Structure formats: structure tokens, C-alpha cells
N, C-alpha and C positions, 0 to 999 in steps of 0.2 A: 368594789367587789374584788374577790380573788380567793385563791386557795392558800393553803399553808406554805406553799413553795413560791408563789408568785403573786405579787400585788398588781392588780390591773383593774381597769374600769371598761365595761363594754356598754355601748348604747346601741340598741336595736331600733330600726325605723318603725314607724307606725304600720299597722296592718294594711292600710290603704296608702297609696302613693302621696307624698307630700308635694306641695307646689315646687316646681323646678326639677323634680325627679324625672329622669329620662330612661329608667330601666325598670324591669319587672322584679318581683321579689326574689326570683331565683338568680338574677344577675346583678344584685345590688353590690356596688363596690364596697370593699372592706378597706378602711383607712386606719393605718397604725400611726399613732402619735407617740414618738419617742422623745421624752422630755429631757431638758437640760439638767445638769447636776444641781441638786438642791431644789428642784422644781416640785411644787405641790400639785395635787390633782386639781385644786381650784384654779391654778394658773392655766391649766390646759382646757378648762371648760369653754372658753370663748373660741378656741380653735376647733374644739369638737363640734360646736354649733354650726360652723361654716359648712361642715360636711353632713351633719345629722339632719339639718333642715332640707337637704337635697335628697334625703332618703338613703343615705349611706349607713353602713354598720361601722361604728367607730370604736377602736380598741386603743386605750392609752396606757402607757407604762413608763415609769422613770426608774432607772437603775440607781441604787444607793450611791450617794456621793463618795463614801469611803471606798467603794469598789472602783469607781471611776478614777479618783485621784491617787489612791495608794496601790491597790491590787494591780491595776493596769500598768502603773509606773514601775512596779517590780517585775513586770513581764508575765504576770499570772493571767490565765485565760478564764477568769471567773465569769465574765460576761457571756462567754460562749454557751454556758448552760442556760442562762436567762434567754438568750436568743432562740435556742431550741424550744424552750417552754412556750415562748410567744408564738412561734410558728405552729406548735402542736395545738394551740387553741383553735386554729382554723379547722382542724380535724375533729376536735372535741365538739365544736358547734356545727359541724357538718357544712362548712362554708368554704371548703378548700378549693372548690371549682370557681369561686367568684373572683372577679378581677381585684387586684390588691394594689394599693397605693401607700407609700410610706411618707410621713411628714416628720422630718428629723430636725431636732433642735440642738444647736451648739455641739461641742465636742463630746459631751456626755451622751447625747443621742447618737452621734456619729460613730463612736466606739462600739456601741451596741449594734448599730446597723452594719458595721464591718463584718461582724460574726454572722449576722443574718445572711449577708451576701455569700459568705463562704459556705454556709449550710445549703443555700439554694443551688450551689454548684456541686457540692460534694456528697450531700445526703440523698440517697435514692428517692425516698418519699417526698422530700422537699422539692425535688426537680419537677414534680407535677404541678406545683403552685404557679399561678398566673399573675406575675407582677407586671403592672402596666406603667408605673411611673414613681418617681421619688422627688420630693421637695426638701431642700435643705434650707433651714433658717439659721443664719449666723454660724455657718460651718462649711468646711472644716478648717482647723488651724494646725500648724505644724511646728511642734517643739518650741512654743513660745513660753518661756519660763515666766516672764513678767505677767503675761496674760493669765496663765494658769494660777499663779499666786494670787492675783487680783480676784479671780473667780472663787478660789477657795476662801479668801478673806471675806467675800460677800456672804458666803454660806455660814462661816463661823461667827461673824459679827453678832448675829441675833441672840445666840444662846451659849456663848463660850467666854470664860474668864479671860480678860485682856492678856494677862501674862501667858496663860496656856495657849491662847490664840497666836501670839507672836512666836512662841516656841514651836508650835505646830507648823506655822508658815515658814519659819527658818529651816526646820528639818525637811519639809517638803521641797523647798527651793534647792537645797543642797542635794537631796536625793535625785530630783529630776535632772539637775545640772550634771551630776556624775553619771547616772545610769542612762539617761536618754540623750545626752549630748556628747560627753567625753568618751564614755565606753560604748556608745551605740554602734559606731562603725565595726567594732569587734563582736558585738552580740546580736546584731540585727538578723543574722541567719537563724538564731534561736527564737526570736520573737520580733518580727518587724512591726514598727509602730503603725498606728491606724492610717496615718496620712500616706506613708510610703506604700502600704499595702493597697490602699484604695485608688491611688493615682494610676494603678495598672488595671483597675477593675474593668472587665470587658462587657459589663452589662449593657444591653442594647436598648433597654426601655428608656424613655425620655427622662431627663433630669432637669430640675429647675432650682437655681441657686439664688436665694434672697439674702442680701448682705448690705453692708454700709461702710463707707470710708470713716465714719465716726465711731465705729466699733473699736473699743480700746482693749478688748479681750481676745477677739479673733481678728487677725490682720486681713484686710481686704485683699492684700497681695497673695496670701495663701489661697483664698477662695478663687481669685482670678487665675492663679496658676493651675488649679484643679480644672477649672472650666476650659482653659486653653489646652490642657492635655487631652481632654475628652474630644474637643472640637478637632484637634489635630488628627485624631483617629476616626473622625467623621461619625461620632456617636451623637445622637440627638440631645442637645444641651441648650438650655436657655438660662439667662441670668438677668438680675435686676439689682442695681446699686441704688439704695434708697438715700444715699448721700449723707443725711443728717440724723438718722435714728440710731440709738445706742444698741448695745448687744441684746438680742432677742426682744427688742422693743419696736420692731417695724409695724406690727399690728397695732400696738398701743398708739403710735403716732399717726399711722395712716390706715385706720380700720377698714374703711370702705374700699380703698385701693387694694389693700392686702387681701381682703375677702374675695374681691372680684378676680384677682390674679390667680388665687388658689382654685377658685371654682372653675375658671376657664381652663386651667391646666388639667384639672380632673376630667372635665368633659372631653378635652382634646385627646387625653390619654385613652379614655374609653373608646372614643370613636376611632382612633388610630388602631387600637387592638382589634376592634370589631372589623375594620376594613382588612387588616392583615389576615384574620381568620377567614373572612369571606373569600379573599383571593386564594388562600391555600386550599379551600374547598372546591374551587372551580376545577372542572375536568380538564385534563390536558389531551390534546389531539396530536 
């Protein structure tokens, strides 16, 4: 489903509560799935089901891989418009007061999430939104040229002439190396990369990082550095190293464990938010 400007899919819960649901219709959590570069809607279906069967509203969207790999590498802010349109959906569907959880995949989803967080802080209307938690799957990575080239190669392999694919990969590698590594110290004041921008993110809602040492696209060291930075500032942060699963394959390898972890995190975030709201409503004497 989607309009002419934004492709997305939305799953609405049944009229009556589903087994496992712990909220009424006016308080249903809204879960945003932000797909990885090259991800198809069918790839996100199994993740949607984790939340939909619990009575959540699920909105899924994947930014175009050309925007992720090329526009962002040139320092363009194309994803910022997509981020705003995604948040505007909450007002279009009149669910802006519902608790919100983001489930973010790889750097493609993380780049989009970066602009969402910026809008939540800077845009007057977006400040009213009630984010209660974020899950990161195989993200974030920091200026890993080899990993980026490998990810782009995976996308191009299916439907690109071999010569053109190698030419595109070489051009992309050179571009990233020059713009995002050699020249970055001089240009970061113009457009800070997603990792450096988000390592300073002051968001106080809980975050869960799901990653693996076997991931050859996103380094586990980058993920652990982000986790450590948040914990240093005493921000609620959880993490789990799956050890052996490949990039964005944690669910495929450990479906039951993955589903249980995400479901528990969702419930904990909702309960934490409800408790905070209750405490703030208590009279002071």
C-alpha cells in the first residue's frame, strides 16, 4: 500500500483483541519496520507478524537502495523527506497518540531512523509523538567501505550485467573512500555521517541491539561501541550477540528466540512508559 510519494505497508489489528494483546484499541502500539537496503516487502512479512499477532499496528517501509548508497554518500539529505512522510502517517491515520516502537534493519534502516530522531527533536508537531523503544537488527556500522561494497554487490548481483556491476562497485568504493573517509574530517560540519550523529543521540527511550560477530557487513565492534556510548550516559540499553548468524539473518537462524526477545522488549517498553505516565500523574504534596 502507499501513495504516489511514499511506498509503505500498514497492517491494522483485528477489531477484537488478539491472543497475547495487552492493550485496548486506542492504545495499540504502532511498530515501524525500517528495512535494509534492497529489502523487499515480502522479506519484512515475518517481522510484521511478530507484532501484528499481538494486536499492534505495523507500518513497514524501505528506502530506495540508490538513495542509501549514493545520495547519502554524497551528503544529500534525501532520506529526511521520507522520514517526515513516515511520521506524518501517524497523523493521517489518527494514531499519533499511540505508543511507538521502531524496528530498524542494517544501515539502510539506520540512516532513515537518524532523520526520524532529528525530526522528533526539532519539529514542533513531531515532539508530541510518544516513542517508547527502538530495536536495531544488524546496525549500525561506521564507515566500513568493504562492508558497504559487499552489501551493494548483493543488491546488484540479481539483475545487473557483470561488467556494469563491477564498474558501479568500483565507482562506489572510490567515492565512499574519498568523500566519507579522506575528506570527512573537513566536511563533517556540513553533513555528519549517521554513526557520528547518532552516537550522541540523547533519546531516553529503551534501545535493544541485536547483532552477531559473524556479520561480515556490519562490524560487531561498531555495534558494541554504540552500546557502550549509551550505557556510559546511563541510557536504557540492551544488547544481544547471536554469535553465529549472518547479516540480518538472526530471525532466520533463531526464529523462536528472536520473536520472544522482540515481543518481550515491546511489552517491557509499553509497561515502562505506562509506569512513567502514572508516576507523572500522581499529585505532589
